[in-house]
Backbone as a ProteinNet text record, in pm:
[ID]
protein_1_A
[PRIMARY]
MPPTLADRVAHILESIEVIRQLLSGRTKESLGGDLFARLALERSFEIISEASRRIPEAIKAENSDIDWAGMAALGNRLRHAYHRIDIEILMKIAEHDLPPLQKFTEGVIRGARNR
[TERTIARY]
11811.2	11797.2	11913.7	11884	11991	12081.4	12204.1	12296.6	12242.4	12270.9	12233.6	12339.3	12313.2	12412.9	12539.8	12526.3	12643.9	12722.4	12651.6	12718.8	12796.4	12732.7	12796	12919.6	12910.3	13025.6	13138.5	13104.1	13205.8	13268.3	13189	13241.9	13340	13306.4	13395.9	13527.1	13519.6	13640.1	13725.4	13664.1	13738	13808	13740	13798.1	13912.6	13900.8	14011	14134.2	14114.1	14227	14289.4	14208.3	14261.8	14345.2	14294.7	14366.7	14499.2	14497.5	14622	14724.3	14680.2	14771.1	14824	14736.9	14779	14881.3	14867.1	14954.6	15081	15084.3	15198.1	15328.5	15416.8	15547.9	15547.7	15438	15427.6	15444.4	15497.3	15504.8	15396.8	15373.8	15278.6	15317.8	15445.5	15493.5	15473.2	15507.5	15493.8	15347	15262.1	15119.6	15060.8	15099.9	15048.5	15088.4	15199.8	15246.2	15188.5	15109.4	15050.8	14899.8	14855.5	14715.1	14620.7	14652.5	14561	14553.9	14666.6	14665.5	14587	14607.4	14534.4	14384.5	14345.1	14203.1	14145.4	14221.2	14175.8	14162.4	14255.2	14249.4	14123.6	14101.7	13984.4	13855.2	13850.2	13729.2	13704.8	13810.2	13795.3	13738.5	13784.8	13729.1	13583.2	13549.4	13409.3	13319.9	13367.3	13289.8	13268.9	13374.3	13362.3	13260.5	13270.9	13178.8	13034.1	13009.1	12871.6	12817.8	12896.5	12850.8	12826.6	12911.6	12896	12769.2	12724.1	12599.9	12479.4	12490.8	12379.5	12384	12482.7	12487.4	12379.7	12295.2	12189.3	12244.8	12170.9	12213	12236.5	12156.1	12173.8	12309.8	12352.7	12483.8	12594.4	12575.6	12674.9	12689.5	12577.4	12580.2	12657.6	12651.6	12725.6	12874.3	12912.7	13052.6	13095.8	13088.5	13114.4	13262.5	13350.6	13493.2	13522.3	13423	13437.3	13376.1	13447	13400.9	13306.3	13182.6	13084	13053.8	13037.2	13007.7	13124.3	13245.2	13362.7	13372	13333.1	13334	13232.8	13115.1	13014.2	13063.5	13124.4	13175.8	13287.5	13371.3	13479.4	13423.1	13319.4	13257.9	13206	13142.4	13093.6	13209.8	13316.7	13433.2	13493.2	13503.2	13558.7	13472.1	13341.4	13251.3	13239.3	13237.8	13205.4	13323.4	13426.8	13546.3	13668	13647	13750.8	13878.4	13866.4	13982	14068.8	14022	14098.3	14133.5	14145.3	14176.8	14326.5	14360.4	14500.2	14535.7	14631	14673	14718.8	14787.1	14837.4	14722.5	14613	14496.9	14439.7	14430.3	14380.1	14471.6	14601.9	14696.5	14679.3	14653.3	14631	14499.9	14397.2	14269.6	14289.4	14363.7	14390.4	14462.7	14555.6	14635	14555.9	14474.8	14409.9	14264	14190.9	14047.6	14008.1	14091.5	14053.7	14071.7	14171.7	14183.3	14058.2	13993.6	13871.5	13758.1	13753.8	13651	13675.8	13800.9	13834	13797.4	13828.3	13793.4	13642.1	13566.7	13420.8	13371.6	13419.6	13370.6	13406.3	13527.9	13566.8	13480.8	13446.1	13357.5	13218	13165.4	13033.1	13036.3	13141.3	13152.1	13169.2	13252.6	13268.9	13136.1	13062.6	12932.5	12833.3	12835.8	12743.6	12778.8	12908.4	12952	12915.7	12911.4	12884.5	12736.7	12650.6	12505.8	12458.5
6973.2	7063.4	7164.2	7293.8	7394.4	7383.9	7433.8	7429.3	7508.5	7459	7527.4	7632.3	7711.6	7808.4	7735.9	7623.8	7545.5	7497.8	7454.6	7411.6	7527.3	7642.7	7758.3	7803	7800.7	7836.8	7736.6	7610	7507.1	7527.8	7566.2	7591.8	7709.5	7812.3	7927.8	7884.8	7810.7	7767.8	7676.8	7585.7	7498.3	7580.8	7680.4	7764.5	7849.3	7896.8	7971.5	7881.8	7757.9	7664.7	7638.8	7623.3	7605.4	7726.1	7844.9	7968	7973.6	7942.4	7943.3	7845.6	7726.7	7628.2	7676.3	7734.5	7782.9	7895.3	7980.1	8096.4	8069.6	7959.9	7929.7	7926	8016.6	8021	8066.6	8121.3	8162.5	8312.7	8352.9	8494.1	8523.5	8650.6	8691.5	8629.4	8631.7	8580.4	8429.1	8355.5	8209.9	8169	8241	8209.9	8251	8367.4	8415.1	8325.1	8255.6	8165.7	8026.3	7998.6	7865.8	7877	7848.9	7866.7	7792	7666	7586.6	7638.4	7681.5	7738.5	7869.5	7951.5	8078.2	8054.1	7959	7927.9	7873.2	7789.7	7736.7	7849.1	7943.6	8058.8	8140.7	8171.1	8250.6	8177.3	8048	7970.2	7967.1	7954.8	7953.8	8086.5	8197.4	8327.9	8339.2	8281.8	8282.6	8208.2	8093.8	8015.9	8096.2	8159.4	8242.8	8353.2	8418.7	8527.5	8479.6	8372.9	8324.3	8275.2	8200.6	8151.1	8267	8368.7	8482.2	8562.2	8560.1	8629.9	8568.2	8443.5	8371.4	8374	8443.7	8460.6	8563.3	8534.3	8628.3	8765.6	8869.2	9007.5	9033.1	8973.3	8993.7	8942.7	8831.3	8775.5	8863.5	8911.8	9002.1	9128.7	9181.3	9303.2	9281.7	9162	9130.1	9111.4	9100.5	9075.8	9181.6	9306.3	9418.4	9436.5	9361	9368.4	9295.7	9224.8	9153.5	9239.8	9252.2	9331.8	9248.8	9234.1	9151.8	9207.5	9338.2	9399.4	9379.8	9392.5	9372.2	9230.8	9135	8995	8972	9030.7	9017.3	9081.5	9198.5	9268.9	9189.1	9124.9	9044.6	8931.7	8867.5	8760.4	8811	8927	8985.3	9014.2	9066.6	9098.4	8970.1	8865.6	8739.8	8680.2	8696.1	8638.8	8724.7	8856.2	8943.6	9021.2	9042.1	9113.7	9023.2	8895.9	8793.4	8825.7	8900.5	8934.5	9044	9102.1	9209.2	9175.6	9049.6	9009.5	9024.2	9094.3	9117.3	9021.1	8933.2	8833.6	8902.4	9013.4	9084.4	9129.2	9173	9213.1	9091.9	8978.9	8858.2	8818.5	8832.2	8798.2	8892.8	9019.9	9116.5	9087	9052.4	9015.9	8894.9	8796.7	8677	8712.8	8803.8	8841.2	8924.8	9017.8	9113.9	9081.1	9024.2	9004.4	8863.8	8766.1	8629.7	8596.1	8652	8615.8	8644.1	8763.8	8780.9	8689.1	8659.6	8568	8427.3	8387	8254.8	8246.9	8350.2	8353.2	8341	8414.1	8407.3	8265.5	8205.4	8072.6	7967.8	7975.4	7880.5	7897.5	8021.3	8046.9	7989.3	8004.5	7949.5	7796.9	7736.6	7590.5	7542.6	7611.2	7574.2	7585.1	7693.9	7713.9	7604.3	7560.1	7453.9	7321.5	7298.7	7172.7	7170.6	7288.4	7296.4	7292	7284.9	7281.4	7143.1
14588.1	14699.7	14693.7	14709.8	14705.1	14827.6	14814.2	14928.5	15047.5	15165.4	15289.2	15321.8	15424.4	15471.5	15512.4	15580.5	15622	15499.9	15396.4	15273.3	15211.8	15203	15140.2	15218.7	15349.3	15432	15409.8	15402	15374.8	15237.1	15137.7	15003.5	15006.3	15082.7	15095.5	15158.5	15266.9	15337.1	15248.3	15176.4	15084.4	14975.6	14923.6	14818.9	14872.3	14994.7	15056.8	15065.5	15105.1	15116.4	14979	14877	14741.6	14701.6	14728.6	14694.8	14769.3	14897.6	14975.6	14915.9	14879.5	14819.6	14685.1	14604.3	14472.7	14482.7	14583.4	14595.8	14676.2	14746.7	14833	14753.1	14785	14721.6	14577	14529.3	14389.9	14376.1	14264.8	14229	14126.1	14102.5	13999.6	13864.9	13837.4	13708.6	13696.1	13801.5	13792.4	13785.1	13855.1	13850.5	13715.8	13667	13538.8	13423.8	13437.4	13332.7	13340.2	13441.7	13461.7	13440.5	13319.4	13283.4	13376.8	13407.5	13489.8	13633.5	13688.3	13823.3	13824.9	13722.3	13716.5	13704.8	13622.4	13609.3	13739.3	13809	13938.1	14040.2	14037.4	14128.1	14100.3	13974.4	13938.4	13974.1	13949	13980.8	14131.4	14209.3	14355.1	14404.1	14346.5	14382.3	14338	14224	14178.7	14277.8	14325.1	14422	14549.2	14597.2	14717.2	14693.2	14579.2	14547.4	14546.4	14474.8	14462.4	14596.7	14669.9	14800.7	14897.4	14892.2	14984.3	14955	14831.9	14796.4	14866.4	14906.1	14968.5	15121.2	15176.3	15321.6	15358.5	15456.5	15493	15532.6	15495.7	15521	15670.3	15756.4	15900.1	15946.7	15892.9	15928.7	15872.3	15750.3	15691.3	15775.9	15823.3	15905	16034.6	16088.6	16211.2	16185.9	16060.1	16021.1	15919.9	15963.4	15873.1	15839.5	15904.5	15869.8	15738.7	15687.1	15559.9	15450.3	15340.3	15226.9	15140.2	15187.6	15118.1	14978.9	14969.2	14838.9	14742	14793	14709.5	14657.2	14740.8	14696.5	14585.6	14599.3	14494.8	14365.7	14377.2	14259.8	14192.7	14272	14215.2	14129.9	14178	14100.3	13966.7	13968.8	13843.2	13748.4	13802.6	13718.6	13659.7	13741.6	13691.7	13581.1	13593.9	13494.3	13368	13385.5	13272.9	13215.9	13295.6	13247.4	13261.6	13235.5	13251.6	13175.9	13069.7	12986.6	13049.1	13159	13224.5	13369	13401.4	13537.6	13561.5	13668.6	13705.5	13819.3	13794.8	13894.3	14022.3	14009.6	14127.5	14218.3	14159.1	14239.4	14312.7	14243.7	14311	14426.3	14407.2	14513.7	14632.8	14607.4	14716.2	14788.7	14714.2	14776.3	14866.7	14817.8	14898.1	15026.5	15018.7	15135.5	15236.1	15186.3	15275.8	15309.5	15215	15235.3	15278.3	15246.6	15282.6	15430.9	15501.4	15643.8	15727.5	15717.3	15796.9	15751.5	15622.7	15572.6	15624.9	15628.8	15682.1	15830.4	15904.4	16047.4	16065.1	15983.3	15988.1	15959.8	15851.3	15813.5	15918.3	15971	16075.4	16199.5	16233.1	16346.8	16325.7	16206.2	16175.3	16186.4	16133.2	16137.6	16281.8	16359.7	16501.8	16575.9	16549.7	16614.7	16579.5	16455.1	16411.2	16478	16497.5	16560.8	16709.8	16771	16915.2	16948	16848.6	16875.2	16902.5
[MASK]
+++++++++++++++++++++++++++++++++++++++++++++++++++++++++++++++++++++++++++++++++++++++++++++++++++++++++++++++++++

């Protein structure tokens, strides 16, 4: 059975937490020098990208503060232009784009629990 919307939102939230842990106290240099951390970071962004593609368009329209198209594009870049991934860009995305996404996912999960 394919993942539900609730599953996908949970996957996004879990990946955000992984990204936060990976970046905590790290510099571009320290992260770039740690192959396994960098791969985990990239994979977490891929999961977010893929799960976000399955969020219904009506819900995306209600949450226009989130760069849904940018998230989809990031996933494509990670999969197809993997050799040109800039750690600094991923760190900026984590800082600027993940907070509204985290707020959205937590709201969806809270709403599901209150039903």
